[in-house]
PDB file of N, CA, C, O and CB in Angstrom:
ATOM      1  N   MET A   1     -93.714 -12.682-178.861  1.00  0.00           N
ATOM      2  CA  MET A   1     -94.949 -11.763-179.102  1.00  0.00           C
ATOM      3  C   MET A   1     -96.175 -12.606-178.253  1.00  0.00           C
ATOM      4  O   MET A   1     -96.589 -13.747-178.459  1.00  0.00           O
ATOM      5  CB  MET A   1     -95.323 -11.569-180.960  1.00  0.00           C
ATOM      6  N   ASN A   2     -96.662 -11.449-177.057  1.00  0.00           N
ATOM      7  CA  ASN A   2     -98.156 -11.906-176.565  1.00  0.00           C
ATOM      8  C   ASN A   2     -98.956 -11.096-177.029  1.00  0.00           C
ATOM      9  O   ASN A   2     -98.762 -10.279-177.929  1.00  0.00           O
ATOM     10  CB  ASN A   2     -98.463 -11.970-175.115  1.00  0.00           C
ATOM     11  N   LEU A   3    -100.050 -11.325-176.326  1.00  0.00           N
ATOM     12  CA  LEU A   3    -101.370 -10.774-177.167  1.00  0.00           C
ATOM     13  C   LEU A   3    -101.725  -9.206-176.879  1.00  0.00           C
ATOM     14  O   LEU A   3    -102.538  -8.506-177.483  1.00  0.00           O
ATOM     15  CB  LEU A   3    -102.790 -11.704-176.709  1.00  0.00           C
ATOM     16  N   LEU A   4    -101.071  -8.937-176.030  1.00  0.00           N
ATOM     17  CA  LEU A   4    -100.857  -7.543-175.078  1.00  0.00           C
ATOM     18  C   LEU A   4    -100.163  -6.588-176.021  1.00  0.00           C
ATOM     19  O   LEU A   4    -100.319  -5.368-175.965  1.00  0.00           O
ATOM     20  CB  LEU A   4     -99.814  -7.769-173.583  1.00  0.00           C
ATOM     21  N   GLU A   5     -99.278  -7.297-177.015  1.00  0.00           N
ATOM     22  CA  GLU A   5     -98.413  -6.041-177.641  1.00  0.00           C
ATOM     23  C   GLU A   5     -99.115  -6.287-179.202  1.00  0.00           C
ATOM     24  O   GLU A   5     -98.876  -5.363-179.980  1.00  0.00           O
ATOM     25  CB  GLU A   5     -96.309  -6.240-177.543  1.00  0.00           C
ATOM     26  N   ALA A   6     -99.887  -7.328-179.715  1.00  0.00           N
ATOM     27  CA  ALA A   6    -100.807  -7.286-180.579  1.00  0.00           C
ATOM     28  C   ALA A   6    -101.460  -6.128-181.173  1.00  0.00           C
ATOM     29  O   ALA A   6    -102.462  -5.633-180.657  1.00  0.00           O
ATOM     30  CB  ALA A   6    -101.546  -7.899-180.144  1.00  0.00           C
ATOM     31  N   LYS A   7    -100.922  -5.670-182.258  1.00  0.00           N
ATOM     32  CA  LYS A   7    -101.928  -4.722-182.994  1.00  0.00           C
ATOM     33  C   LYS A   7    -103.433  -4.737-183.352  1.00  0.00           C
ATOM     34  O   LYS A   7    -103.745  -5.164-184.464  1.00  0.00           O
ATOM     35  CB  LYS A   7    -101.482  -4.611-184.059  1.00  0.00           C
ATOM     36  N   GLU A   8    -104.315  -4.339-182.567  1.00  0.00           N
ATOM     37  CA  GLU A   8    -105.530  -4.356-182.977  1.00  0.00           C
ATOM     38  C   GLU A   8    -106.401  -4.488-184.665  1.00  0.00           C
ATOM     39  O   GLU A   8    -106.390  -3.638-185.555  1.00  0.00           O
ATOM     40  CB  GLU A   8    -105.735  -3.307-182.384  1.00  0.00           C
ATOM     41  N   GLY A   9    -106.957  -5.574-184.669  1.00  0.00           N
ATOM     42  CA  GLY A   9    -107.690  -5.885-186.363  1.00  0.00           C
ATOM     43  C   GLY A   9    -106.563  -6.779-186.804  1.00  0.00           C
ATOM     44  O   GLY A   9    -106.980  -7.269-187.853  1.00  0.00           O
ATOM     45  N   GLU A  10    -105.433  -7.226-186.584  1.00  0.00           N
ATOM     46  CA  GLU A  10    -104.989  -7.810-187.189  1.00  0.00           C
ATOM     47  C   GLU A  10    -105.044  -9.136-186.920  1.00  0.00           C
ATOM     48  O   GLU A  10    -105.519  -9.378-185.810  1.00  0.00           O
ATOM     49  CB  GLU A  10    -104.148  -7.374-187.317  1.00  0.00           C
ATOM     50  N   LYS A  11    -104.599 -10.421-187.797  1.00  0.00           N
ATOM     51  CA  LYS A  11    -105.114 -11.646-187.405  1.00  0.00           C
ATOM     52  C   LYS A  11    -103.126 -12.587-187.491  1.00  0.00           C
ATOM     53  O   LYS A  11    -102.341 -12.570-188.439  1.00  0.00           O
ATOM     54  CB  LYS A  11    -106.758 -12.262-188.838  1.00  0.00           C
ATOM     55  N   TYR A  12    -102.983 -13.161-186.306  1.00  0.00           N
ATOM     56  CA  TYR A  12    -102.195 -13.507-185.427  1.00  0.00           C
ATOM     57  C   TYR A  12    -102.467 -15.133-185.802  1.00  0.00           C
ATOM     58  O   TYR A  12    -103.597 -15.546-186.061  1.00  0.00           O
ATOM     59  CB  TYR A  12    -102.508 -12.857-183.923  1.00  0.00           C
ATOM     60  N   ILE A  13    -101.388 -15.906-185.796  1.00  0.00           N
ATOM     61  CA  ILE A  13    -101.542 -17.352-185.179  1.00  0.00           C
ATOM     62  C   ILE A  13    -100.432 -17.995-184.212  1.00  0.00           C
ATOM     63  O   ILE A  13     -99.204 -18.017-184.298  1.00  0.00           O
ATOM     64  CB  ILE A  13    -101.647 -18.311-186.344  1.00  0.00           C
ATOM     65  N   ILE A  14    -101.394 -18.551-183.188  1.00  0.00           N
ATOM     66  CA  ILE A  14    -101.244 -18.928-181.890  1.00  0.00           C
ATOM     67  C   ILE A  14    -100.000 -19.678-182.239  1.00  0.00           C
ATOM     68  O   ILE A  14    -100.129 -20.459-183.182  1.00  0.00           O
ATOM     69  CB  ILE A  14    -102.477 -19.708-181.171  1.00  0.00           C
ATOM     70  N   LYS A  15     -98.675 -19.598-181.610  1.00  0.00           N
ATOM     71  CA  LYS A  15     -97.430 -20.295-181.225  1.00  0.00           C
ATOM     72  C   LYS A  15     -97.757 -21.277-180.383  1.00  0.00           C
ATOM     73  O   LYS A  15     -98.145 -22.397-180.717  1.00  0.00           O
ATOM     74  CB  LYS A  15     -96.425 -19.476-180.616  1.00  0.00           C
ATOM     75  N   GLU A  16     -97.605 -20.874-179.286  1.00  0.00           N
ATOM     76  CA  GLU A  16     -97.989 -21.536-178.182  1.00  0.00           C
ATOM     77  C   GLU A  16     -98.787 -20.712-177.116  1.00  0.00           C
ATOM     78  O   GLU A  16     -99.002 -19.503-177.029  1.00  0.00           O
ATOM     79  CB  GLU A  16     -96.835 -22.082-177.640  1.00  0.00           C
ATOM     80  N   ILE A  17     -99.181 -21.854-176.276  1.00  0.00           N
ATOM     81  CA  ILE A  17     -99.594 -21.236-174.628  1.00  0.00           C
ATOM     82  C   ILE A  17     -98.777 -21.672-173.706  1.00  0.00           C
ATOM     83  O   ILE A  17     -98.798 -22.856-173.370  1.00  0.00           O
ATOM     84  CB  ILE A  17    -101.023 -21.656-174.002  1.00  0.00           C
ATOM     85  N   ILE A  18     -98.067 -20.919-173.243  1.00  0.00           N
ATOM     86  CA  ILE A  18     -96.889 -20.801-171.905  1.00  0.00           C
ATOM     87  C   ILE A  18     -97.675 -20.734-170.814  1.00  0.00           C
ATOM     88  O   ILE A  18     -97.792 -19.625-170.292  1.00  0.00           O
ATOM     89  CB  ILE A  18     -95.818 -19.410-171.835  1.00  0.00           C
ATOM     90  N   THR A  19     -98.315 -21.769-170.285  1.00  0.00           N
ATOM     91  CA  THR A  19     -99.010 -21.923-168.859  1.00  0.00           C
ATOM     92  C   THR A  19     -98.313 -23.108-168.068  1.00  0.00           C
ATOM     93  O   THR A  19     -97.906 -24.069-168.722  1.00  0.00           O
ATOM     94  CB  THR A  19    -100.694 -22.270-169.020  1.00  0.00           C
ATOM     95  N   ASP A  20     -98.178 -23.087-166.871  1.00  0.00           N
ATOM     96  CA  ASP A  20     -98.257 -24.743-165.979  1.00  0.00           C
ATOM     97  C   ASP A  20     -99.707 -25.355-165.617  1.00  0.00           C
ATOM     98  O   ASP A  20    -100.144 -26.478-165.365  1.00  0.00           O
ATOM     99  CB  ASP A  20     -97.487 -24.616-164.297  1.00  0.00           C
ATOM    100  N   ASP A  21    -100.209 -24.101-165.714  1.00  0.00           N
ATOM    101  CA  ASP A  21    -101.785 -24.563-165.021  1.00  0.00           C
ATOM    102  C   ASP A  21    -102.805 -25.622-166.182  1.00  0.00           C
ATOM    103  O   ASP A  21    -103.424 -25.297-167.195  1.00  0.00           O
ATOM    104  CB  ASP A  21    -102.869 -22.773-164.697  1.00  0.00           C
ATOM    105  N   GLU A  22    -102.713 -26.351-165.816  1.00  0.00           N
ATOM    106  CA  GLU A  22    -103.411 -26.946-166.534  1.00  0.00           C
ATOM    107  C   GLU A  22    -105.002 -27.234-166.958  1.00  0.00           C
ATOM    108  O   GLU A  22    -105.397 -27.926-167.896  1.00  0.00           O
ATOM    109  CB  GLU A  22    -102.974 -27.622-166.278  1.00  0.00           C
ATOM    110  N   GLU A  23    -105.789 -26.494-165.986  1.00  0.00           N
ATOM    111  CA  GLU A  23    -107.225 -25.754-165.769  1.00  0.00           C
ATOM    112  C   GLU A  23    -106.866 -24.786-166.611  1.00  0.00           C
ATOM    113  O   GLU A  23    -107.410 -25.047-167.685  1.00  0.00           O
ATOM    114  CB  GLU A  23    -107.749 -25.197-164.226  1.00  0.00           C
ATOM    115  N   LEU A  24    -106.321 -23.935-166.686  1.00  0.00           N
ATOM    116  CA  LEU A  24    -106.255 -23.056-167.770  1.00  0.00           C
ATOM    117  C   LEU A  24    -105.956 -23.559-169.146  1.00  0.00           C
ATOM    118  O   LEU A  24    -106.501 -22.997-170.096  1.00  0.00           O
ATOM    119  CB  LEU A  24    -105.355 -22.149-167.469  1.00  0.00           C
ATOM    120  N   ASN A  25    -105.144 -24.563-169.346  1.00  0.00           N
ATOM    121  CA  ASN A  25    -104.595 -24.834-170.336  1.00  0.00           C
ATOM    122  C   ASN A  25    -106.146 -25.453-171.215  1.00  0.00           C
ATOM    123  O   ASN A  25    -106.482 -25.201-172.372  1.00  0.00           O
ATOM    124  CB  ASN A  25    -103.227 -25.828-169.980  1.00  0.00           C
ATOM    125  N   ALA A  26    -106.766 -26.197-170.329  1.00  0.00           N
ATOM    126  CA  ALA A  26    -108.102 -26.906-170.848  1.00  0.00           C
ATOM    127  C   ALA A  26    -109.223 -25.557-171.215  1.00  0.00           C
ATOM    128  O   ALA A  26    -109.941 -25.406-172.204  1.00  0.00           O
ATOM    129  CB  ALA A  26    -108.814 -28.092-169.433  1.00  0.00           C
ATOM    130  N   PHE A  27    -109.149 -25.195-170.712  1.00  0.00           N
ATOM    131  CA  PHE A  27    -110.090 -23.721-170.687  1.00  0.00           C
ATOM    132  C   PHE A  27    -109.619 -22.932-172.207  1.00  0.00           C
ATOM    133  O   PHE A  27    -110.223 -22.817-173.273  1.00  0.00           O
ATOM    134  CB  PHE A  27    -109.562 -22.483-169.014  1.00  0.00           C
ATOM    135  N   LEU A  28    -108.886 -22.680-171.961  1.00  0.00           N
ATOM    136  CA  LEU A  28    -108.222 -22.188-173.833  1.00  0.00           C
ATOM    137  C   LEU A  28    -108.455 -23.318-174.472  1.00  0.00           C
ATOM    138  O   LEU A  28    -109.471 -23.140-175.145  1.00  0.00           O
ATOM    139  CB  LEU A  28    -106.304 -21.800-174.179  1.00  0.00           C
ATOM    140  N   PHE A  29    -108.100 -24.249-174.598  1.00  0.00           N
ATOM    141  CA  PHE A  29    -108.601 -25.221-175.747  1.00  0.00           C
ATOM    142  C   PHE A  29    -110.039 -25.567-176.119  1.00  0.00           C
ATOM    143  O   PHE A  29    -110.466 -25.647-177.271  1.00  0.00           O
ATOM    144  CB  PHE A  29    -108.087 -26.441-175.485  1.00  0.00           C
ATOM    145  N   SER A  30    -110.610 -25.727-175.190  1.00  0.00           N
ATOM    146  CA  SER A  30    -112.389 -25.128-174.964  1.00  0.00           C
ATOM    147  C   SER A  30    -112.892 -24.336-175.806  1.00  0.00           C
ATOM    148  O   SER A  30    -113.923 -24.459-176.468  1.00  0.00           O
ATOM    149  CB  SER A  30    -112.729 -24.277-173.733  1.00  0.00           C
ATOM    150  N   LEU A  31    -112.048 -23.405-175.768  1.00  0.00           N
ATOM    151  CA  LEU A  31    -112.424 -21.801-176.397  1.00  0.00           C
ATOM    152  C   LEU A  31    -111.884 -22.096-178.064  1.00  0.00           C
ATOM    153  O   LEU A  31    -112.300 -21.350-178.950  1.00  0.00           O
ATOM    154  CB  LEU A  31    -111.263 -20.168-175.414  1.00  0.00           C
ATOM    155  N   GLY A  32    -111.233 -22.878-178.288  1.00  0.00           N
ATOM    156  CA  GLY A  32    -110.630 -23.266-179.744  1.00  0.00           C
ATOM    157  C   GLY A  32    -109.231 -22.060-179.721  1.00  0.00           C
ATOM    158  O   GLY A  32    -108.832 -21.376-180.664  1.00  0.00           O
ATOM    159  N   CYS A  33    -108.811 -22.102-178.584  1.00  0.00           N
ATOM    160  CA  CYS A  33    -107.506 -21.457-178.328  1.00  0.00           C
ATOM    161  C   CYS A  33    -106.383 -22.152-178.516  1.00  0.00           C
ATOM    162  O   CYS A  33    -106.175 -22.482-177.349  1.00  0.00           O
ATOM    163  CB  CYS A  33    -107.404 -21.027-177.130  1.00  0.00           C
ATOM    164  N   TYR A  34    -105.560 -22.588-179.092  1.00  0.00           N
ATOM    165  CA  TYR A  34    -104.617 -23.987-179.010  1.00  0.00           C
ATOM    166  C   TYR A  34    -103.117 -23.378-180.124  1.00  0.00           C
ATOM    167  O   TYR A  34    -102.973 -22.242-180.576  1.00  0.00           O
ATOM    168  CB  TYR A  34    -105.771 -25.797-179.918  1.00  0.00           C
ATOM    169  N   SER A  35    -102.460 -24.231-180.254  1.00  0.00           N
ATOM    170  CA  SER A  35    -101.177 -23.926-181.250  1.00  0.00           C
ATOM    171  C   SER A  35    -101.560 -24.007-182.409  1.00  0.00           C
ATOM    172  O   SER A  35    -102.073 -25.085-182.708  1.00  0.00           O
ATOM    173  CB  SER A  35     -99.989 -24.798-181.198  1.00  0.00           C
ATOM    174  N   GLY A  36    -101.481 -23.064-183.366  1.00  0.00           N
ATOM    175  CA  GLY A  36    -101.889 -23.429-184.715  1.00  0.00           C
ATOM    176  C   GLY A  36    -102.919 -22.625-185.557  1.00  0.00           C
ATOM    177  O   GLY A  36    -103.011 -22.608-186.784  1.00  0.00           O
ATOM    178  N   GLU A  37    -103.948 -21.720-184.311  1.00  0.00           N
ATOM    179  CA  GLU A  37    -105.313 -21.468-184.936  1.00  0.00           C
ATOM    180  C   GLU A  37    -104.738 -19.994-184.837  1.00  0.00           C
ATOM    181  O   GLU A  37    -103.895 -19.440-184.132  1.00  0.00           O
ATOM    182  CB  GLU A  37    -106.950 -21.991-184.088  1.00  0.00           C
ATOM    183  N   PRO A  38    -105.636 -19.592-185.934  1.00  0.00           N
ATOM    184  CA  PRO A  38    -106.087 -17.861-186.245  1.00  0.00           C
ATOM    185  C   PRO A  38    -106.915 -16.818-184.675  1.00  0.00           C
ATOM    186  O   PRO A  38    -107.983 -17.015-184.096  1.00  0.00           O
ATOM    187  CB  PRO A  38    -107.668 -18.003-187.831  1.00  0.00           C
ATOM    188  N   ILE A  39    -106.012 -15.922-184.483  1.00  0.00           N
ATOM    189  CA  ILE A  39    -106.550 -15.128-183.225  1.00  0.00           C
ATOM    190  C   ILE A  39    -106.351 -13.554-183.784  1.00  0.00           C
ATOM    191  O   ILE A  39    -105.301 -13.110-184.248  1.00  0.00           O
ATOM    192  CB  ILE A  39    -105.551 -15.500-181.622  1.00  0.00           C
ATOM    193  N   THR A  40    -107.461 -12.909-183.647  1.00  0.00           N
ATOM    194  CA  THR A  40    -107.284 -11.351-183.796  1.00  0.00           C
ATOM    195  C   THR A  40    -107.848 -10.737-182.306  1.00  0.00           C
ATOM    196  O   THR A  40    -108.726 -11.180-181.566  1.00  0.00           O
ATOM    197  CB  THR A  40    -108.284 -10.695-185.260  1.00  0.00           C
ATOM    198  N   VAL A  41    -107.022  -9.592-182.181  1.00  0.00           N
ATOM    199  CA  VAL A  41    -107.381  -8.809-180.981  1.00  0.00           C
ATOM    200  C   VAL A  41    -108.244  -7.877-181.788  1.00  0.00           C
ATOM    201  O   VAL A  41    -107.842  -7.069-182.625  1.00  0.00           O
ATOM    202  CB  VAL A  41    -106.100  -8.097-180.061  1.00  0.00           C
ATOM    203  N   ILE A  42    -109.308  -8.071-181.471  1.00  0.00           N
ATOM    204  CA  ILE A  42    -110.545  -6.690-181.192  1.00  0.00           C
ATOM    205  C   ILE A  42    -110.128  -5.418-180.966  1.00  0.00           C
ATOM    206  O   ILE A  42    -109.939  -4.505-181.770  1.00  0.00           O
ATOM    207  CB  ILE A  42    -111.450  -6.825-179.904  1.00  0.00           C
ATOM    208  N   SER A  43    -109.955  -5.467-179.293  1.00  0.00           N
ATOM    209  CA  SER A  43    -109.429  -4.171-178.864  1.00  0.00           C
ATOM    210  C   SER A  43    -108.427  -4.479-177.706  1.00  0.00           C
ATOM    211  O   SER A  43    -108.092  -5.608-177.346  1.00  0.00           O
ATOM    212  CB  SER A  43    -110.623  -3.163-178.396  1.00  0.00           C
ATOM    213  N   HIS A  44    -108.057  -3.441-177.246  1.00  0.00           N
ATOM    214  CA  HIS A  44    -106.771  -3.735-175.848  1.00  0.00           C
ATOM    215  C   HIS A  44    -107.765  -2.758-175.106  1.00  0.00           C
ATOM    216  O   HIS A  44    -108.054  -1.582-175.321  1.00  0.00           O
ATOM    217  CB  HIS A  44    -104.580  -3.064-176.017  1.00  0.00           C
ATOM    218  N   LEU A  45    -108.260  -3.831-173.982  1.00  0.00           N
ATOM    219  CA  LEU A  45    -108.805  -2.968-172.788  1.00  0.00           C
ATOM    220  C   LEU A  45    -108.173  -2.562-171.446  1.00  0.00           C
ATOM    221  O   LEU A  45    -107.129  -3.209-171.366  1.00  0.00           O
ATOM    222  CB  LEU A  45    -109.849  -3.562-172.389  1.00  0.00           C
ATOM    223  N   LYS A  46    -108.326  -1.770-170.326  1.00  0.00           N
ATOM    224  CA  LYS A  46    -107.207  -1.463-169.479  1.00  0.00           C
ATOM    225  C   LYS A  46    -106.775  -3.075-168.413  1.00  0.00           C
ATOM    226  O   LYS A  46    -105.712  -3.406-167.889  1.00  0.00           O
ATOM    227  CB  LYS A  46    -107.790   0.066-168.447  1.00  0.00           C
ATOM    228  N   GLY A  47    -108.077  -3.728-168.442  1.00  0.00           N
ATOM    229  CA  GLY A  47    -107.343  -5.106-168.000  1.00  0.00           C
ATOM    230  C   GLY A  47    -107.162  -6.402-168.853  1.00  0.00           C
ATOM    231  O   GLY A  47    -107.056  -7.570-168.478  1.00  0.00           O
ATOM    232  N   GLY A  48    -107.159  -6.006-169.780  1.00  0.00           N
ATOM    233  CA  GLY A  48    -106.970  -7.343-171.138  1.00  0.00           C
ATOM    234  C   GLY A  48    -107.241  -6.749-172.315  1.00  0.00           C
ATOM    235  O   GLY A  48    -107.017  -5.557-172.526  1.00  0.00           O
ATOM    236  N   CYS A  49    -107.794  -7.635-173.243  1.00  0.00           N
ATOM    237  CA  CYS A  49    -108.100  -7.500-174.295  1.00  0.00           C
ATOM    238  C   CYS A  49    -109.419  -7.877-174.933  1.00  0.00           C
ATOM    239  O   CYS A  49    -110.436  -8.210-174.324  1.00  0.00           O
ATOM    240  CB  CYS A  49    -107.280  -7.914-174.719  1.00  0.00           C
ATOM    241  N   VAL A  50    -109.283  -7.792-176.081  1.00  0.00           N
ATOM    242  CA  VAL A  50    -111.107  -8.994-176.526  1.00  0.00           C
ATOM    243  C   VAL A  50    -110.650  -9.472-177.813  1.00  0.00           C
ATOM    244  O   VAL A  50    -110.117  -8.812-178.704  1.00  0.00           O
ATOM    245  CB  VAL A  50    -113.168  -7.933-176.912  1.00  0.00           C
ATOM    246  N   VAL A  51    -110.949 -10.794-177.792  1.00  0.00           N
ATOM    247  CA  VAL A  51    -110.170 -11.031-179.085  1.00  0.00           C
ATOM    248  C   VAL A  51    -110.940 -11.769-179.617  1.00  0.00           C
ATOM    249  O   VAL A  51    -112.038 -11.742-179.061  1.00  0.00           O
ATOM    250  CB  VAL A  51    -108.829 -11.588-179.091  1.00  0.00           C
ATOM    251  N   SER A  52    -110.849 -12.761-180.869  1.00  0.00           N
ATOM    252  CA  SER A  52    -111.754 -13.063-181.677  1.00  0.00           C
ATOM    253  C   SER A  52    -111.181 -14.531-181.785  1.00  0.00           C
ATOM    254  O   SER A  52    -109.972 -14.602-182.007  1.00  0.00           O
ATOM    255  CB  SER A  52    -111.906 -12.113-182.953  1.00  0.00           C
ATOM    256  N   ILE A  53    -111.939 -15.800-181.647  1.00  0.00           N
ATOM    257  CA  ILE A  53    -111.020 -17.209-181.869  1.00  0.00           C
ATOM    258  C   ILE A  53    -112.216 -17.978-182.537  1.00  0.00           C
ATOM    259  O   ILE A  53    -113.304 -17.914-181.965  1.00  0.00           O
ATOM    260  CB  ILE A  53    -110.300 -18.105-180.241  1.00  0.00           C
ATOM    261  N   LYS A  54    -112.095 -18.780-183.827  1.00  0.00           N
ATOM    262  CA  LYS A  54    -112.979 -19.091-184.628  1.00  0.00           C
ATOM    263  C   LYS A  54    -114.615 -18.178-184.719  1.00  0.00           C
ATOM    264  O   LYS A  54    -114.730 -17.599-185.799  1.00  0.00           O
ATOM    265  CB  LYS A  54    -113.040 -20.477-184.268  1.00  0.00           C
ATOM    266  N   ASP A  55    -115.596 -18.027-183.947  1.00  0.00           N
ATOM    267  CA  ASP A  55    -116.777 -17.584-184.518  1.00  0.00           C
ATOM    268  C   ASP A  55    -116.948 -16.887-183.233  1.00  0.00           C
ATOM    269  O   ASP A  55    -117.876 -16.079-183.234  1.00  0.00           O
ATOM    270  CB  ASP A  55    -117.920 -18.650-185.102  1.00  0.00           C
ATOM    271  N   GLY A  56    -116.423 -16.974-182.366  1.00  0.00           N
ATOM    272  CA  GLY A  56    -116.443 -15.866-180.883  1.00  0.00           C
ATOM    273  C   GLY A  56    -115.843 -15.287-180.632  1.00  0.00           C
ATOM    274  O   GLY A  56    -114.644 -15.476-180.839  1.00  0.00           O
ATOM    275  N   ARG A  57    -116.312 -14.234-180.033  1.00  0.00           N
ATOM    276  CA  ARG A  57    -115.641 -13.025-179.024  1.00  0.00           C
ATOM    277  C   ARG A  57    -115.077 -13.491-177.934  1.00  0.00           C
ATOM    278  O   ARG A  57    -115.671 -14.461-177.465  1.00  0.00           O
ATOM    279  CB  ARG A  57    -116.607 -11.992-178.460  1.00  0.00           C
ATOM    280  N   TYR A  58    -113.661 -12.971-177.067  1.00  0.00           N
ATOM    281  CA  TYR A  58    -114.108 -13.252-175.517  1.00  0.00           C
ATOM    282  C   TYR A  58    -113.009 -12.127-174.745  1.00  0.00           C
ATOM    283  O   TYR A  58    -111.848 -11.825-175.020  1.00  0.00           O
ATOM    284  CB  TYR A  58    -113.815 -15.213-174.941  1.00  0.00           C
ATOM    285  N   ASN A  59    -113.808 -11.734-173.817  1.00  0.00           N
ATOM    286  CA  ASN A  59    -112.747 -10.554-173.261  1.00  0.00           C
ATOM    287  C   ASN A  59    -111.179 -11.711-172.301  1.00  0.00           C
ATOM    288  O   ASN A  59    -111.430 -12.658-171.556  1.00  0.00           O
ATOM    289  CB  ASN A  59    -114.027  -9.171-171.671  1.00  0.00           C
ATOM    290  N   ILE A  60    -110.435 -11.459-172.480  1.00  0.00           N
ATOM    291  CA  ILE A  60    -109.367 -12.186-171.245  1.00  0.00           C
ATOM    292  C   ILE A  60    -108.715 -10.863-170.670  1.00  0.00           C
ATOM    293  O   ILE A  60    -108.679  -9.718-171.119  1.00  0.00           O
ATOM    294  CB  ILE A  60    -107.918 -13.425-171.954  1.00  0.00           C
ATOM    295  N   ASP A  61    -108.200 -11.447-169.486  1.00  0.00           N
ATOM    296  CA  ASP A  61    -107.070 -10.530-168.817  1.00  0.00           C
ATOM    297  C   ASP A  61    -106.008 -10.443-169.019  1.00  0.00           C
ATOM    298  O   ASP A  61    -105.656 -11.240-169.888  1.00  0.00           O
ATOM    299  CB  ASP A  61    -106.861 -10.604-167.818  1.00  0.00           C
ATOM    300  N   SER A  62    -105.143  -9.766-168.596  1.00  0.00           N
ATOM    301  CA  SER A  62    -103.926  -9.153-169.148  1.00  0.00           C
ATOM    302  C   SER A  62    -103.181 -10.847-168.780  1.00  0.00           C
ATOM    303  O   SER A  62    -102.609 -11.437-169.696  1.00  0.00           O
ATOM    304  CB  SER A  62    -103.224  -7.389-168.194  1.00  0.00           C
ATOM    305  N   ASP A  63    -103.267 -11.400-167.562  1.00  0.00           N
ATOM    306  CA  ASP A  63    -102.115 -12.390-167.310  1.00  0.00           C
ATOM    307  C   ASP A  63    -102.312 -13.746-168.597  1.00  0.00           C
ATOM    308  O   ASP A  63    -101.455 -14.398-169.193  1.00  0.00           O
ATOM    309  CB  ASP A  63    -102.295 -13.053-165.446  1.00  0.00           C
ATOM    310  N   LEU A  64    -104.102 -13.784-168.674  1.00  0.00           N
ATOM    311  CA  LEU A  64    -103.935 -14.469-169.922  1.00  0.00           C
ATOM    312  C   LEU A  64    -103.326 -14.554-171.576  1.00  0.00           C
ATOM    313  O   LEU A  64    -102.928 -15.397-172.380  1.00  0.00           O
ATOM    314  CB  LEU A  64    -104.770 -14.530-169.971  1.00  0.00           C
ATOM    315  N   ALA A  65    -103.554 -13.066-171.469  1.00  0.00           N
ATOM    316  CA  ALA A  65    -102.937 -12.630-173.017  1.00  0.00           C
ATOM    317  C   ALA A  65    -101.666 -12.919-173.129  1.00  0.00           C
ATOM    318  O   ALA A  65    -101.179 -13.479-174.111  1.00  0.00           O
ATOM    319  CB  ALA A  65    -102.984 -11.119-173.409  1.00  0.00           C
ATOM    320  N   GLN A  66    -100.948 -12.499-171.971  1.00  0.00           N
ATOM    321  CA  GLN A  66     -99.605 -12.596-171.818  1.00  0.00           C
ATOM    322  C   GLN A  66     -98.944 -13.983-171.960  1.00  0.00           C
ATOM    323  O   GLN A  66     -97.785 -14.110-172.355  1.00  0.00           O
ATOM    324  CB  GLN A  66     -99.331 -12.071-170.606  1.00  0.00           C
ATOM    325  N   ALA A  67    -100.039 -15.401-171.488  1.00  0.00           N
ATOM    326  CA  ALA A  67     -99.471 -16.424-171.790  1.00  0.00           C
ATOM    327  C   ALA A  67     -99.927 -17.444-172.597  1.00  0.00           C
ATOM    328  O   ALA A  67     -99.835 -18.669-172.514  1.00  0.00           O
ATOM    329  CB  ALA A  67     -99.205 -16.802-170.916  1.00  0.00           C
ATOM    330  N   ILE A  68    -100.938 -15.969-174.176  1.00  0.00           N
ATOM    331  CA  ILE A  68    -100.417 -16.602-175.222  1.00  0.00           C
ATOM    332  C   ILE A  68     -99.790 -16.048-176.273  1.00  0.00           C
ATOM    333  O   ILE A  68    -100.180 -15.009-176.805  1.00  0.00           O
ATOM    334  CB  ILE A  68    -101.184 -17.198-175.647  1.00  0.00           C
ATOM    335  N   SER A  69     -98.282 -17.027-176.817  1.00  0.00           N
ATOM    336  CA  SER A  69     -97.972 -16.394-177.549  1.00  0.00           C
ATOM    337  C   SER A  69     -98.309 -16.521-179.222  1.00  0.00           C
ATOM    338  O   SER A  69     -99.039 -17.392-179.695  1.00  0.00           O
ATOM    339  CB  SER A  69     -96.942 -16.414-177.161  1.00  0.00           C
ATOM    340  N   ILE A  70     -97.679 -15.555-179.936  1.00  0.00           N
ATOM    341  CA  ILE A  70     -98.247 -15.565-181.315  1.00  0.00           C
ATOM    342  C   ILE A  70     -96.963 -14.956-182.154  1.00  0.00           C
ATOM    343  O   ILE A  70     -97.037 -14.803-183.373  1.00  0.00           O
ATOM    344  CB  ILE A  70     -99.760 -14.591-181.451  1.00  0.00           C
TER     345      ILE A  70
END
């Protein structure tokens, strides 16, 4: 399951980040988005979704949301 399939307001645990792009991996890690971390989908938008990771809220696009397995 990825973030686009997640229900709004529920807390999930990140299983893995599915990407070959090292730059993207490093960016997500800097946000606190890595395996084992809790993540909550605040809302779904047309081009992606708003998520809460640790103490921050981030707007991520659909390609990035698909790369995050929960």
